[in-house]
N, C-alpha and C positions, 0 to 999 in steps of 0.2 A: 279401130286404129290398125293400120297396116305398117309392118316393119320390114325393112329389107337391108341386107348386107351387100355392099358393093366392093369387090376386090379390084384394085387399080394397078396398072403398070404405067409408070411415067417415063418420059424421056430422061436419059441419064443426067444426073445433076440437078434436076428440077423438082425433086421430091418435096423439099421444104416450101418452095413457092406454091406448088400445087396444093399442098396441105393447107397453107394459110388461106388460099382463095376458096377452097372447098368448105372450110369450116364456117364461112359466112353465108353459105347458100341456105335458102328457105328449106326447112324440113330436115336439115342435117343435124343430128343429135350428137354425133361423135366422129372423130377422125383419128385413126391409129396408124402409126408408122410400123411397118413390118419388115422382117428379114425373111428371105426365101424367094419363092416364085413371084410374089406380088410385093409392091412397094407400100401401098396404103390400103386400109379397110375403112369404109365409111358406113355409118349406121344412119339410115333414113327412116323417119316416121311421118306418115301422112294419114289423112282420114280414110282414103280408099287406095286400092291397088292402082287405079287410074292416076291418082295424084302422085303416087310413087313413080310410076312410069314417066310422067311429065317432068318430074325433077331430074330423073336420070337422063332422059332423052334430050330435054331442052335446056337444062342448066349444067348438070355435071359433065356431060360429054362435050360441052363447048369450052370447057376450061383448057386453055393452052398448056401443053405439056403432058396431057393425058394421052397415052399411046393406045390403051385398051381397057375395057371394063368387063367384069363378070358379075352379074347381078343375081342375087338369091333372095327371093321373097319368102318370108317366114310363113309356113303353112298353119301352124298353131301356136 
């Protein structure tokens, strides 16, 4: 099982809408609202690192209102 944390910046005022859409995506285990440099943190779990990359690249990044992402794959 591969786990990744994705830090997200949203367009101003769209945090709640982005949060709601992200939590229904395949592989998303949790979504947290943040204060500070990033607006949201998403926890993704998939069978392989390739599957995590597909969720981030082909599902998560296509959500309208996401300005940028920073993905960190757990090493151990």
